[in-house]
C-alpha positions as CSV (number, residue, x, y, z in Angstrom):
1,M,207.6,-181.4,-39.6
2,T,205.6,-183.4,-37.1
3,D,202.5,-185.1,-38.6
4,T,200.0,-183.5,-36.3
5,T,196.5,-182.4,-37.4
6,L,196.2,-178.7,-37.8
7,R,193.4,-178.6,-35.2
8,G,195.8,-180.4,-32.8
9,A,198.6,-178.0,-33.6
10,I,196.3,-175.0,-32.9
11,I,195.2,-176.5,-29.6
12,A,198.9,-177.2,-28.6
13,V,200.0,-173.6,-29.4
14,M,197.0,-172.1,-27.6
15,T,197.5,-174.3,-24.6
16,R,201.2,-173.2,-24.3
17,E,200.2,-169.6,-24.7
18,G,197.5,-169.8,-22.1
19,S,195.6,-166.7,-23.2
20,A,193.6,-165.3,-26.1
21,M,195.5,-165.2,-29.4
22,H,195.0,-163.7,-32.8
23,Y,194.8,-166.4,-35.5
24,R,197.9,-165.0,-37.2
25,A,199.9,-165.4,-33.9
26,I,198.6,-169.0,-33.7
27,T,199.9,-169.6,-37.2
28,E,203.3,-168.2,-36.2
29,G,203.4,-170.5,-33.2
30,I,202.6,-173.5,-35.4
31,T,205.4,-172.6,-37.8
32,A,207.9,-171.8,-35.0
33,E,207.2,-175.1,-33.3
34,D,207.2,-177.1,-36.6
35,L,203.6,-178.4,-36.0
36,G,200.8,-178.8,-38.5
37,R,200.2,-180.9,-41.5
38,S,203.3,-182.5,-43.0
39,E,202.1,-181.9,-46.6
40,T,201.7,-178.2,-46.4
41,V,202.6,-175.2,-44.3
42,A,199.7,-173.7,-42.3
43,T,198.5,-170.3,-43.4
44,P,196.5,-167.8,-41.3
45,S,193.4,-168.5,-43.4
46,D,193.8,-172.3,-42.7
47,V,194.0,-171.6,-38.9
48,N,191.1,-169.2,-39.0
49,G,189.1,-171.7,-41.1
50,V,189.7,-174.6,-38.6
51,I,188.6,-172.4,-35.7
52,T,185.6,-170.8,-37.3
53,T,184.4,-174.2,-38.7
54,S,184.7,-175.7,-35.3
55,L,182.7,-172.9,-33.7
56,D,180.0,-173.1,-36.5
57,T,179.6,-176.9,-36.4
58,E,180.3,-177.8,-32.8
59,G,179.0,-174.7,-31.0
60,K,179.5,-175.0,-27.3
61,D,181.2,-178.3,-27.7
62,S,184.0,-176.6,-29.7
63,P,187.3,-176.4,-27.8
64,F,187.6,-172.8,-29.0
65,E,185.7,-169.6,-28.2
66,R,185.9,-166.1,-29.8
67,V,186.9,-163.5,-27.2
68,G,186.8,-160.4,-29.4
69,G,187.2,-159.6,-33.1
70,E,189.7,-162.2,-34.5
71,Y,191.0,-163.3,-31.1
72,Y,190.3,-166.8,-29.9
73,A,191.0,-168.7,-26.7
74,L,190.5,-172.3,-25.7
75,R,187.2,-172.7,-23.9
76,G,187.8,-171.9,-20.3
77,Q,190.8,-169.7,-20.9
78,A,188.6,-166.8,-21.9
79,T,187.7,-165.8,-18.4
80,E,191.4,-165.9,-17.5
81,S,192.1,-163.8,-20.6
82,A,189.4,-161.2,-19.8
83,D,191.7,-159.9,-17.0
84,R,194.3,-159.2,-19.7
85,E,192.2,-157.0,-21.9
86,E,194.9,-154.3,-22.0
87,Y,196.9,-156.7,-24.2
88,L,194.3,-156.8,-26.9
89,P,194.5,-154.0,-29.5
90,D,191.5,-151.9,-30.5
91,L,189.3,-154.3,-32.4
92,E,187.0,-151.7,-34.1
93,P,186.8,-152.7,-37.7
94,I,187.3,-150.2,-40.6
95,Y,185.4,-152.2,-43.2
96,V,182.5,-154.7,-42.7
97,C,180.8,-157.0,-45.2
98,E,177.1,-156.4,-45.1
99,M,176.5,-160.0,-46.3
100,C,178.5,-162.1,-43.9
101,G,179.8,-159.7,-41.3
102,M,183.5,-160.3,-42.0
103,S,185.6,-157.3,-41.0
104,V,188.9,-155.7,-41.8
105,G,190.8,-153.7,-39.3
106,T,193.7,-151.3,-39.8
107,I,195.2,-151.2,-43.3
108,T,198.8,-150.0,-43.6
109,C,201.1,-149.0,-46.5
110,G,203.3,-151.8,-47.7
111,R,206.2,-149.4,-48.4
112,C,206.3,-147.1,-45.4
113,G,204.1,-149.0,-42.9
114,K,201.9,-146.0,-42.0
115,E,198.2,-146.4,-41.5
116,L,196.2,-145.5,-44.6
117,T,193.6,-142.8,-44.4
118,Q,190.1,-143.3,-45.6
119,E,188.8,-141.1,-48.4
120,T,186.5,-141.4,-51.4
121,A,187.2,-141.3,-55.1
122,T,185.1,-141.0,-58.3
123,T,185.4,-143.7,-60.9
124,E,185.4,-143.1,-64.7
125,D,181.7,-144.0,-64.7
126,Y,181.1,-141.4,-62.0
127,R,180.5,-143.8,-59.1
128,T,181.8,-142.7,-55.7
129,I,183.9,-145.5,-54.0
130,N,185.8,-145.7,-50.7
131,V,189.6,-145.8,-51.0
132,S,192.5,-146.1,-48.6
133,V,195.3,-143.6,-49.2
134,C,198.9,-143.6,-48.0
135,P,199.6,-140.3,-46.1
136,D,203.1,-140.3,-47.7
137,G,201.8,-140.4,-51.2
138,H,202.7,-144.0,-52.0
139,G,199.3,-144.7,-53.6
140,M,195.8,-145.7,-52.8
141,V,193.7,-148.9,-52.9
142,K,190.0,-149.5,-53.4
143,S,188.0,-150.7,-50.4
144,P,188.2,-154.4,-49.8
145,V,185.6,-156.7,-51.5
146,C,183.8,-159.6,-49.8
147,C,180.9,-161.8,-51.0
148,G,181.2,-160.1,-54.4
149,Q,180.6,-156.6,-53.3
150,D,182.5,-153.7,-51.7
151,M,182.8,-153.8,-47.9
152,V,181.2,-150.9,-46.1
153,F,183.4,-148.3,-44.6
154,L,182.5,-147.6,-41.0
155,V,182.7,-143.9,-40.0
156,D,182.5,-142.8,-36.3
Protein backbone atom coordinates (compact mmCIF):
# COMPACT_ATOMS: atom_id res chain seq x y z
CA MET A 1 0.00 0.00 0.00
CA THR A 2 1.35 3.43 -0.89
CA ASP A 3 2.19 5.56 2.14
CA THR A 4 -0.09 8.48 1.27
CA THR A 5 -2.05 10.45 3.83
CA LEU A 6 -5.72 9.60 3.90
CA ARG A 7 -6.56 13.21 3.04
CA GLY A 8 -4.26 13.01 0.00
CA ALA A 9 -5.82 9.71 -1.04
CA ILE A 10 -9.33 11.21 -0.79
CA ILE A 11 -8.30 14.17 -2.94
CA ALA A 12 -6.64 11.85 -5.50
CA VAL A 13 -9.75 9.68 -5.85
CA MET A 14 -12.10 12.67 -6.06
CA THR A 15 -9.85 14.37 -8.63
CA ARG A 16 -9.90 11.28 -10.84
CA GLU A 17 -13.69 10.95 -10.51
CA GLY A 18 -14.26 14.62 -11.32
CA SER A 19 -17.73 14.83 -9.79
CA ALA A 20 -19.59 14.59 -6.49
CA MET A 21 -19.08 11.32 -4.62
CA HIS A 22 -20.59 9.59 -1.60
CA TYR A 23 -17.98 9.00 1.11
CA ARG A 24 -18.44 5.21 0.74
CA ALA A 25 -17.58 5.44 -2.98
CA ILE A 26 -14.49 7.47 -2.07
CA THR A 27 -13.47 4.69 0.36
CA GLU A 28 -13.94 2.07 -2.36
CA GLY A 29 -11.76 4.15 -4.69
CA ILE A 30 -9.01 4.39 -2.07
CA THR A 31 -9.11 0.62 -1.53
CA ALA A 32 -9.21 -0.18 -5.26
CA GLU A 33 -6.28 2.13 -6.01
CA ASP A 34 -4.30 0.90 -2.96
CA LEU A 35 -4.05 4.41 -1.51
CA GLY A 36 -4.32 5.51 2.10
CA ARG A 37 -2.40 4.98 5.28
CA SER A 38 -0.02 2.04 5.21
CA GLU A 39 -0.78 0.94 8.78
CA THR A 40 -4.53 0.51 8.34
CA VAL A 41 -7.21 0.18 5.71
CA ALA A 42 -9.43 3.24 5.28
CA THR A 43 -13.02 2.79 6.43
CA PRO A 44 -16.03 4.87 5.35
CA SER A 45 -16.11 6.52 8.78
CA ASP A 46 -12.41 7.46 8.43
CA VAL A 47 -13.08 9.10 5.06
CA ASN A 48 -16.20 10.88 6.31
CA GLY A 49 -14.27 12.03 9.39
CA VAL A 50 -11.41 13.53 7.37
CA ILE A 51 -13.83 15.41 5.10
CA THR A 52 -16.15 16.70 7.83
CA THR A 53 -13.23 17.70 10.07
CA SER A 54 -11.74 19.64 7.17
CA LEU A 55 -15.07 21.37 6.51
CA ASP A 56 -15.53 22.18 10.21
CA THR A 57 -12.00 23.46 10.86
CA GLU A 58 -11.00 24.98 7.52
CA GLY A 59 -14.36 26.28 6.33
CA LYS A 60 -14.06 27.86 2.89
CA ASP A 61 -10.34 27.01 2.82
CA SER A 62 -11.18 23.29 2.85
CA PRO A 63 -10.56 21.51 -0.46
CA PHE A 64 -13.93 19.79 0.03
CA GLU A 65 -17.52 20.95 -0.13
CA ARG A 66 -20.79 19.22 0.69
CA VAL A 67 -23.08 19.08 -2.34
CA GLY A 68 -26.02 17.25 -0.77
CA GLY A 69 -26.59 14.78 2.03
CA GLU A 70 -23.45 12.64 2.33
CA TYR A 71 -22.11 13.61 -1.11
CA TYR A 72 -18.96 15.68 -1.40
CA ALA A 73 -16.95 17.28 -4.19
CA LEU A 74 -13.65 19.04 -4.40
CA ARG A 75 -14.21 22.77 -4.12
CA GLY A 76 -14.88 24.03 -7.65
CA GLN A 77 -16.16 20.67 -8.91
CA ALA A 78 -19.57 21.19 -7.32
CA THR A 79 -20.79 23.58 -10.01
CA GLU A 80 -19.75 21.03 -12.60
CA SER A 81 -21.55 18.30 -10.62
CA ALA A 82 -24.74 20.34 -10.24
CA ASP A 83 -25.51 19.58 -13.88
CA ARG A 84 -25.36 15.86 -13.06
CA GLU A 85 -28.04 15.97 -10.37
CA GLU A 86 -29.84 13.01 -11.94
CA TYR A 87 -26.96 10.77 -10.83
CA LEU A 88 -27.52 11.53 -7.15
CA PRO A 89 -30.10 9.37 -5.39
CA ASP A 90 -32.95 10.76 -3.30
CA LEU A 91 -31.21 12.19 -0.25
CA GLU A 92 -34.24 12.53 2.01
CA PRO A 93 -33.25 11.02 5.36
CA ILE A 94 -35.47 8.55 7.20
CA TYR A 95 -34.02 9.23 10.66
CA VAL A 96 -32.44 12.44 11.98
CA CYS A 97 -30.62 13.08 15.26
CA GLU A 98 -32.19 16.07 17.01
CA MET A 99 -28.89 16.77 18.82
CA CYS A 100 -26.31 16.86 16.01
CA GLY A 101 -28.34 16.62 12.79
CA MET A 102 -26.75 13.38 11.57
CA SER A 103 -29.14 11.48 9.31
CA VAL A 104 -29.70 7.91 8.15
CA GLY A 105 -31.21 7.17 4.76
CA THR A 106 -32.68 3.97 3.41
CA ILE A 107 -32.35 0.89 5.62
CA THR A 108 -32.46 -2.53 3.95
CA CYS A 109 -32.76 -6.12 5.19
CA GLY A 110 -29.42 -7.90 5.39
CA ARG A 111 -30.98 -11.20 4.25
CA CYS A 112 -33.22 -10.22 1.32
CA GLY A 113 -32.03 -6.69 0.52
CA LYS A 114 -35.54 -5.19 0.54
CA GLU A 115 -36.12 -1.73 2.01
CA LEU A 116 -37.47 -1.93 5.55
CA THR A 117 -40.85 -0.39 6.35
CA GLN A 118 -41.24 2.02 9.25
CA GLU A 119 -43.61 1.04 12.05
CA THR A 120 -43.97 1.45 15.81
CA ALA A 121 -43.79 -1.15 18.58
CA THR A 122 -44.57 -1.13 22.29
CA THR A 123 -41.83 -2.13 24.73
CA GLU A 124 -42.29 -4.16 27.93
CA ASP A 125 -42.43 -0.90 29.89
CA TYR A 126 -45.21 0.36 27.55
CA ARG A 127 -43.11 2.89 25.64
CA THR A 128 -43.81 3.33 21.94
CA ILE A 129 -40.67 3.16 19.81
CA ASN A 130 -39.96 3.38 16.08
CA VAL A 131 -38.88 0.15 14.42
CA SER A 132 -37.89 -0.87 10.90
CA VAL A 133 -39.49 -4.12 9.71
CA CYS A 134 -38.53 -6.44 6.84
CA PRO A 135 -41.50 -6.81 4.46
CA ASP A 136 -40.60 -10.52 4.03
CA GLY A 137 -40.73 -11.20 7.77
CA HIS A 138 -36.99 -11.55 8.42
CA GLY A 139 -37.25 -9.40 11.54
CA MET A 140 -37.25 -5.86 12.84
CA VAL A 141 -34.76 -3.45 14.35
CA LYS A 142 -35.18 -0.55 16.72
CA SER A 143 -34.61 2.94 15.34
CA PRO A 144 -30.97 4.06 15.19
CA VAL A 145 -29.41 5.81 18.17
CA CYS A 146 -27.15 8.86 18.00
CA CYS A 147 -25.84 11.15 20.76
CA GLY A 148 -27.27 8.73 23.36
CA GLN A 149 -30.88 8.98 22.23
CA ASP A 150 -33.20 7.54 19.58
CA MET A 151 -33.06 9.28 16.24
CA VAL A 152 -36.35 10.86 15.15
CA PHE A 153 -38.30 9.14 12.38
CA LEU A 154 -39.32 11.63 9.70
CA VAL A 155 -42.80 11.14 8.26
CA ASP A 156 -43.98 12.91 5.11
